[in-house]
N, C-alpha and C positions, 0 to 999 in steps of 0.2 A: 658735507658732496653728496648727505641722501636726501636731503631735501631737492635738490638739484636734479639725481636721479628720480622720483616721482616725476612729475611733470613730464619730462621724457619718456618713462614707459607707456603713459596714456596715449602720448602721440604716437606712438609705435602701436600700439592696443586698433587704433578705428582709423587710423591715414597712414599717408605715405608720402614722399617725397617727389616722385620723379613727375615732370609736367608733363605726359600723357596726352596724348589728342583727343582721346576721349574725353577726359577729365577737363580740357579745354575748352572743348565745344559746350559741354553745359553748363560751364561758368560762363561763357560770353554770352549764350542765349539767356541764362537769369538774368546778369548785370544790364543786358541790354534791354530786358521788358521793364526793367528800374527806370530805367532815363526816359525823360520830355520827349515826344515826339517833337520833330519841326512844325514849322507853322503851317508850312506848305509842301503837298507831299513831293517826295523826290521826283515820284515821277512825272512830273510834269517839265523836268529838267533834260534837254537833250546831251549836252555835256560839260562834265564832271574834270574838273582842274586840281588834283591835289599838291598842295605847297609845299614847299620843305620843312622842317621842324622848326617852327619860332620858342623861344626861350624865355622866363620871367629876369630878371635882373636877377634874382636870387640865385638862377641854374647858370645863367650864361657867366656871370663872375667867378663862377669856384670850376675850377679845373677839370676836377673830379667828375662833377656832378656833369657839366659841359659833356664829357665825354659819354657816359651815362643815355645822357640825352641826345647824341650821335647815334651810337647805337640805337635805341627806341627808334628814333628815324626812318631807321634802315628795316627795321621788320617791320615798324607801321608799312611804310612803302613796298614793302613783297607782299603784304598781306592786302593791301587793299590799291594797289595801282593796278591789278592783273583784272579785278572784278571791274574798277570805272575804266577800264580799254573796254573791255567786252559791253560797257552802256553804252560808251563812247559810239563802238561801231555799231549798237541797233538804232542808236538817234541821229545820228547822220542824215539819213531821209525821212526823218519825222517830223511832223509838224512843231515839235518844240526844238530843233536844229539849232534858235537861235538863241535858247535860253542856256545861260552857264551857271552852273555853280561851284561857288570855291568851296574846298575843302581845308581848313588849315587846320594842322595838328599844333598845339602848343604846349610845351612841358612846363610846367606852373611849380613843381615841388620834387624835388628827387633826393631820396636819401636810401643810397644803398652800401649794405656790409657787404665790403670783400670779403674773400674766402679766406684770406690771411690773417683779415682780425678777429673773424668767427674762429679760427681754428686756436688763434689765441685766447680770443675773452670771452667765445661764446654766448649765451645767452646777454650776459652784460653790455655787449655792444649795442644791445637795444632790439628794434623792428625795422624794417625796410618798407620805403613805400614811394608810390608814384602818384601824382595828380597830375593829369592830361585833359585839359580844352580839346575839345574837338569843335572848332566855331564851320558853322557853315553860313556862305555867304552870297546871295542873289551877286553875281557880278555888275549887271544893269542897273539896279536899286538902290545897292550897297547896302540892302536889308539883313540881317542876320536872324535865318530862320529857324537855327538850333545850336545851341552851346553846352551840349553836354559835358560834364566833367565826370572821366574817366580815375576813378581812385581804387587800385589795390593797395594792400601792405602783405604783407609775410612775417607771422609771429618771431618774437625773439628766441623763444627754445626751439621751434620749430627750426629756424636758422642755424641755430647752433648744432643740434642732431645732424641735418642733413650738412653740413658743413659749409653752409651758403648754397646751397642747391637751389631753396626757395626764395633764395633772394632774387639771385638769377631769374628765376623763370617768370617773376614778375613784368619782364619787358614783353614775353609772348602773350601773358594774360592779357595786355593793354591792347597790344596789337589788335589780338583777338577780338575781344568789345568792341573796336574800333570799327572793324571790318563786318562785324555781325548787326552793329548799330545799323551802318548803313545799307544792308543787306535788306533788314526788319522795316525799314522804312521806306523802301523801293518798291515794296507787294503790294501787288493789286489791292485797292480798297476793298474791305470786307462785307459781304452782301448786306441789306438794307436788313432793320429786324424785321419789316413787314413781308421778307421773303422768306419763304417756308424754305426751312435747314433740317437735314438730316437731324436725329435727336442722338447727342454723346452718350460712348457710354456709360452706363454708372459703374461707382465704385461697388467692387464685390463687396456683398456683404460680410463675407466670413471678416475681411480688412476693419471691419469697425470694430474689434476687438482688441486693436493691437493699434490704429491710428490714433495719432495724440501726442502729448509731449509725455514724458514720464522723466522721474529724479529717486537719485537713490544714489550707492556707493560701491565703487567699483573696488574691489578686494585684489590686488597682486603680491605678486613676489617681495617686491618692495615700500608695501604699506597699501591705506584705503585712503580713498581721497573722491571727492564728492563730482556725478556726474548727471547730465541731463540731456536726453536724446529725442528728439521731438523725431517720428516714424510718420510720414506723409502718402495720403494716401495715393498718389505716384509712383509708388516704389520706391521712394527716395528716404533715407535719415540724413539727419544732423545731427552732431553731438557737440555738446561743450563743457569745460568746464571752469566752476570760478575760482579753483585754485591755483590757474596757470594761463601762460600767454599762449596760445598755441594755434590758435589760427582756426578753419574752417574743419571740422572730422567728419568726412562724408562719405555714404555708401549705396547700396541698396538692397532692399529686403523682397522677400515674398514668399506666403503661404505654402508651407508643403506637408502636407498630411498632419495638421493642427497644429504646425510648429511653425515659427519664424527662422526661414534662412538666410542670412544676408551675408554680404561678403564688401570688405573696404573700396572706395574705389581705387586708388594707388597702390597699394602693398597686396593687394589679393586676397590678404587676411580672410578667413570665413569660418563661420558659426551658428550655431541655432539660438531661440529663446524661445522660451514655452512660458505663458500665460496661467496661472495659478491663481485657484479660488480658495479662501478658506475663511470663515468667520466673517463672513460678508467684506473682506477685504482682498483687494486682487494685488497679483506682484507678477513681475517681467522678470526673467530670469536668463542671465544673457552668459553661454559659455562658450568661448573660441573651440573651433578641431583642435588646435595644439593643449588646451586645458592650462593655459598659462595666467589665467585670470577668470573672476567670477564679478559677474555685474546683479545687483537684484536693485530694481527700481519699481515705484509705486506711480500711481499716475497722476497727472498736475491738474487738477480744477480749473480752465480756463478764467480768466480775471482780466479787466479792464487798468493794463498799464497807465493811463494817463491821468486816471483818476486817483492812480496809488501814487503816484512819484508827489505831486505838490507837497511843498513842506520846506524843512530846514534838516541839512543832514550835515553831522559831526564827522571831521573825517579820522580815519584812524590814527591812533598814538597822537592826536589834539596839534592844534597849531592849525587848521585850516578847516573849512567847511564850505558849503553849498546848499544855498536857495534855489530849490526848482518853481515857479508860479506856474497857475494855472493854465495862462498861455503857452506855458514851454518857452518861456523865458526863461533865465540864471544868471546868478551873481554868484562868484566863488573869491572869499577871502580868506591869505596867507599870513600867517606870522613866522613863517619857517623861513629862519636867513634874512630877515626885514619884512616892509610892510606890503603886500602885491594885492593884485585887485584883477577878476578879471567877469567880465559879463560876454550874453550872448542868445541866442536860439537852441532851439532841441526841435530837434525830429524823433520819432518812434522806428525804429530800423526794424524791427522786428517783434512779436508780443513780449521777448522779454528783454532786449537789449533799445537803450537810447545814446543817440549821437548828439553832442553838446559840442558848436561851433561859436565860435567869439574873439576876442580880443585879450592879451595877458599885457600885465605893466605893474611896474612900482606904483604904490599909490601916488606918490610925490615926484614921478618923473614927469619930464617935460619933452622926454624923448621918443620916438613911434611905437605903438602898440605891437606886439607880437603876434599873431593865427595862433590860436589854441584849441585842438580838437580832442574832446575828452568821450570813448566810447565806453558804455558802461552797462551791464549787463545784471539783473535781479538776481540776486542769489539768496534765497530764504526773504530774512528783512534787510537783506543789506543790499549793495549796488557795490559791485567791484569790477575794474577794468583798467581799463590807460589812461593817461594824462602825457598828452603830446605835444611838445615846444618843439625846440630842435635838438633834442634827445625826448625818451619817455620813461616814465617813472610806474609803477603802479601803485595805484590806488584804490579803499577801500573806504567805503562810509556807512554810516548806519543812523536811526532817527535818534534825537535825542532819550535820553532813558532808556535806548535797550540796546543791549551790546549787540556788536557785528556779527553776522553767522560765523562760527569756528569750521 
């Protein structure tokens, strides 16, 4: 029981479960910015036609998944249709009134853990996730000008502690991101770089002593475990732990009287942090206002994850291994319960995270392969994270001859 309580405490400390509007706006804005822009500006269309939700075969043939897709359709239409109605009214008498853009949402993958399952199985039920395509098609030519894949997941531990609240919130996040993407890509074209614009406000020099990534240990009532926090120059922070799958832990921070004052996005938990220097070593000490734990961190020197990743990686416990090449293609083999093989391509998600996507199958199988996603985070000299097929496993890899970080 104690091993389960430790990651739960970490989630409570720096995050929260409610899907409040401020948090959803922030996530929608960030996720929209990561998606590829349409090849044709949306402002060149005078009418927009939102279609009913389509479903992949996997979703349509599963009654539970289809029910979630229907719920998702209602939320997408509730968020998007009022925006499109306004644009249609504006474009009715414009030169582009005869240009129609079809907006087609399509539920590709759905895995939602119900509240009852969460109540009885907790984190063992795995994580929830939704993948939805938002296809934008020129009605006259049939050309697809954009097809962003909107993906969100809720960690198993977060879902367990919230008794399914974070699982259910995924639908709202997907709908918000879809609306934000459309709004962002219909904004006026930015001015040419040759046009003089007012300079942006530089970051406060006092931020430079704190902004960056810090790594260390959180000491709570249930024990000690690792924590990494990135304080961004825009006044937000993002925290992760290599020993748990708890989703994003986010909040805001600012300098006040020489200290860092921080607040968690959803729980409203607040606290202070102080930078201390002794014998040439810098330490960031974090204490919440309720005094329930202490965090001590040291700065991480930036490194190039792409040059660090290539090579062979051995799975913790043996029986499986991963090879990553310099061009970020990869191969995975396993002899656990049979002979298995997977391969695909990888992408750098952030300075400490890599996402591997590809196909998984039995080595001698003639059946169709299954889509595989691995999200791995650098933790010391190890890679740790999630191995996701129809269910999710936690995996840890280390290089041959080097023990994984404990």
